[in-house]
N, C-alpha and C positions, 0 to 999 in steps of 0.2 A: 349798877345800871348798865345795860348793854349799849354798845356803840351803834349797832344796826339792828333793827327789828324787821322780821319778815313774816308775812302771813300768806297762807296758801288757800286756794279754793275757787269757787265760781260765783261767790256772792260779794262783789266788790264793796257794796255799801256796808255790810256787816263786817267784812274783813278790815276795812279802814277804821271803823269805830273800835274794833278790838285792839288794833295797833295803837291808837291814840290812848286808850285806857292803859295798855301794858306799859307804854313809855311814860306814864304819869303826866301827860300834857295838861290835864285839868288843874294841876297845882300851879301852872304858869299863867292861868287865865283868870280874869275877873270880869264881871258884867259890864264894867265901864270901858273896856278896851274897844278900840276901833280896829277890826281885823280885816286884812286884805288877803285874798286867795289868788294866786297867780298860776293858772293852768297852762297847758300848751294847746293853743288853738291856731297852729301855724296856718291852717287853711280850712276851708269848709268841707271836711270829710269826716264821716262817722268814725268813732274810736275803734270800732272793730277792724278797720283797715290798717291800724298800726301807727297812725301819725299823731293823733290827738288824745288828750286826757279824757278818760271815761267820765261822763257826768255822774255816774254812780259813786265814783271815788270822792268827788267834790261834795256830793250829797251826803255821804257819810261824814265828811268833815263838818259840813253845815249843821247836821243833826247833833253832832257832838258839841259843837260850839253853843247851840241853842240850849242843850241840856245843862251847860255850864252857865247859863244866864246871859250869854253874849248875844246882843241883838243887832249891833252895828257891823254888818258883814257886807263886804264888797268883793266882787270878782273882777279883777283887772287883767286885761290882755290886749295885745295888738297883733293881728295876724301879719304874716310876712309881707315884703314889698309886693304891691299889686294885689294883695289879698284884702277882702272885705270882712272886717271883724264882725260887723252886724250880721252878715250872712253866716259866718262861723257860729255866732251865738245861736242862730236858728237851727242850722243843720246838725250841730253837735249836741243839741239838747239843753243849752244853757239859758236860753230865753224862757223855756218852760220851767226850768229849775228856779230862775229868779222870780217868776210869777208865783210859783208854789210857796216859796219860803220868804218872799219879801226882800230879795237881795238887790243890791245896787250893782249895775254893770257899768264898768268904765272902759271905754275904748282908749287905750293909751296912745293911739295915733293922734288923738285930739286933746291929750292931756296938757296941762301947763308944764313948763320945763324948768329945770334947775341945772346950773352949770357947776361942775366940780373938776378940780385938777387932781388926778390920782395916777400913781405909777408912771409919771412923766407924760401923761396924756390928759387933754382937756375933754371932758365927756359931758354930753347933754343927757339928763335923766328925767324920766317922767315923775312928776311930783307926788302922784297918788300913792305909789309904793313907798316913797320916802316918808310920807306922813303917817303910815300905818303904825299903830302901837304894837301890833303883832302881825308879822308877814309870814304867810304859809305858801311855800313853793310846791306846786304839784305838777312836776314834769313827767314826760314819758321817757323811759329808757329805750333808746332806739339808735340805729346807725345813722351816720351823716356822711354825705358824699365828699365833703371838704375837710371835716375835722374828725373823721372816723366814727365818732359817737356823739350823742347829745343827751344830756340829762339835767342835773341840777344847775350847773353853772351856765351852760349855754341857754337854758330856758329863760334866763334873765334878760336876754336880748329883746324879749317882749316888753321890757320896761324902758325902752328907748324909742325915740321917734324914727320915722322912716328915713329921714335925712342921715341919722346916725347909722342906721343899718347899712345904707349904701357906703358910708365912709369906713365902717368896720371892714368891709370886704377889700377896700383899697389898702387897709393896714394889715392884711393877711388873716384877719379874724382872731387869731390866737392872743396877741397882745391886748387888744381892747376887751376881749371876753374876760381875761384874767384881771384886767384893771377894773372892769365893771363889778367883778366879784368882791373887790375891796370896798366898793361904794354902796352896793345893795346887799345886805346880809340878812336873808330870811331867818326867822327864829326857828323854823321847822320846815322839813322837807318830807313830803309824802310822794313816793315815786311809783308811778303807774307802770308796772312791768308785766301787765296782763297779756299783752300781745304786740309788743313793739316791733317795728319794721326791721327786717333783716338787713337791708342794704341802702335804704333811701329815706330821707326825712319826710317825704311826701306821703308815705304809706303805700300800700298795695301788696306788700309781701310780709304780712304779719306772721310772727312766730309765737304761738300761744305758750305761755309759761304759767299763767294763772297765779301770779304772785304780786304782792305789793310790798314795797320796802319803806321804812321810815327811819329817819335819823336827824341829827342836828348839825352835822358836819358835811357840807356839800362836796368837799374834795374827797372825803372818805367814801361817801356814797357813790360818787362818780368813778373813783378808782376801783371800787368793789364791783360796780355795775359793768365797767369795761372788762374786767376779768371774767365775769359771767358770760360776756359776749365773745370771749376768745381774743380780746385785745389787751396787749400789755399797756398799762396806764402810762408808762414812760414814753410810749409812742405819741401820746397826745400832749402837744406842746402847751396848750392853755392850762392843762391840769398841772404840769410841772411848774409853770409860772405862778399859778394860784397858790400852790404849795410853798413856793419860795417867798411869796408875798405874805405868808402867814395866815391865809384864809382857812387852811385845814391841813390834814395829814393824809397820806396814802394808807389804804388798808394793808394789813400785814398779818403775820401769824398771831399777833397779840390782839387783833381786833375781836371784840366780844360781839358775837352774833346770837340773838335770841330768835329762834324760829317758833312761831305759834302754829299749832296744829299740823305738824308734818304728816299726820295721817290723812289730812284733807288734800294732799297733792292729788289732782285729778289723774285718774288712771287711763291708760291707753293714749295712743297718738292722736293729737288734735289736728284739725284741718289747718293747713299752712298755705301760704301764697305760692304762686307758680315758680318763683325763683327757688324757694326752699324745696319744692317737690322734686326738683331735678337731682337732689342728693339722696332721695329715698332708695334708689337702686343700689346704693353702697351700704345700706343698713339692713341688718337682720334684726327686726324688732319683735319682741314678744311681751305684750302688756307693760310697756315702758310708761313711767310717769311723764307728764308733760314737761316738767322742768328739766329732767334728765335728757329727754329727747331733744328739747330745744337747745340745750347746751351743746349737744353733738352737732346739730344743724349749724349753729353759729361757728363751731370749730371747722366744719367742712367748708363752709363759705369762706372762712379766713385762709385756709391752706390750699383750697382747690381740690375738688374730688378726684382729679386726675392723678394726684399723688397718693391716693389710697389704694392699697393692694388687698383685694378680697373684701368680703362684707365685714362690717363692724357689728358685733353682737351687743344688744342692749335690752333690758326689760326684766320684769319680775318673774316671767315665765322661765327664765334661765337659772334661777336659784338652785344650787345644789347639782347642777349639771357640769360635766366635764366636756369642754368644747375645744377643738383645735382651731385656733385663730385668735383674733383680737377682740377684747370685750371692754366695755366702758360702764362704770358704775358698780356698786357693791353687789348687785344681783348677778353680774357677769364675772365674778372673781374666779369661776371655774375655767375660764378661757386660758389658753397657753400664755398669752400676754394680756394683762388686764390692768385697768386703772381704777382704784377705789374712789369712792365718793358717793354721797347721797343728798343731792346730786353733785357730781364733780363740776368744777367751773370750766367754762369754755376754754379759758387760757390754758388750764392744766391738760385738757384734751388735745389742744393744739400741740403742746410740747410732747405729749405722749405719742401722738400719731406720727409726728416728725421723727421721733426716735425709732419708732417701729419701722419707718421707711428707710432708715439708714442701713 
C-alpha cells in the first residue's frame, strides 16, 4: 500500500472517488458508522479563489460513503474568528450539498465542548469531531501568513471554539496546533490541492495544480505538501513538534507515492492570481503541465524573482531541444543547467535555483 495517493485532472468529484477506491478505504467502512467530514471553510469565499475546500471534493467523498452503505454523514466546520459559518455554507456550496444528499451540517462554533490536557496544554475541543466513528479531514494545501503553510494539521483548528482560536494565537500557534493533533486524529485525509493560495490563507492568489492527495498520516502529507510548495518542512515548527509527539513522520526518499493517471495532468499554463502573475516574466513556458508550472511559481515566490538570472525554461514543447540556460522538469533536460522531475517539487526547485545563482 502506498503512503500517499495523488490524482490529477479537472473533475474533482471523480478524482476523489478514484483515490478512495485506490486506497482501499471501503474496507474500513461499515453502514453503521457515524462519519464526520471536516473541510476548510475559513471564510465565505468560493473554492476557486484558493482558500476553501471545493464542494466537489466533499461530494466525491459523500458519494463514495453512500455507495458503501453509510448514511449517517455530517459536515462539521467553524469559520475563523469573525467569520460566519452559515454564510460560508451558502457561498461555498455546502448548504446545497447538504440538501441534495441529506447531510447534517454542524457549526463547531456552537458545538458542545470537551476539555483535554495534552502535551502540557489544557485544550477545549468540539465534541462532534470527537464523537465520530470515522473522521475525514478535507483540508486545502495553501500558504499561511503566520505558519508558512496550512494543510492537514492546521485544518483541525476548525474543531475548536472561537475562544480557543484567540488563545492559540497568544501561544504562538505552533505548540497548540501540535497538541491539538494529538487529541483529534482523523482516520483519513483528503487534501484539496486543486488551486491553493500562493501566499495567504484568505485566498485571492490561487495557483492551479489540478491535483488531490490522499493519505492516513497527516504529518507525512503536510511535510510532502510543504515540499511541493517550496518550503522545507523543518521550517514549520508545529510539524516538527507533531512529529516529535508521535503523530506521524516526515516524507522522505522511502515515502511510497502512487500517482493515478499522470497522463491526465492538465496541459498548458492555467490562470493564476495577480501575485503569481508577476513571476511569469522570468519564465519561458512551452506547453507546461499545471503541476510543474505551479511548482516553479511556488519556488520563485519562495526565493524572490530578483534572484533569478535569465528566463527559466519549462514545458513539453522543449523536449529534445538543446537550450542555453536553466530548465526545470524532465522536458527541459536539454538545457545547460537542468533539474529533473515530473513534476519536480517546489523545494527541489528552490535549492536548484539558489545553486544556479551562486
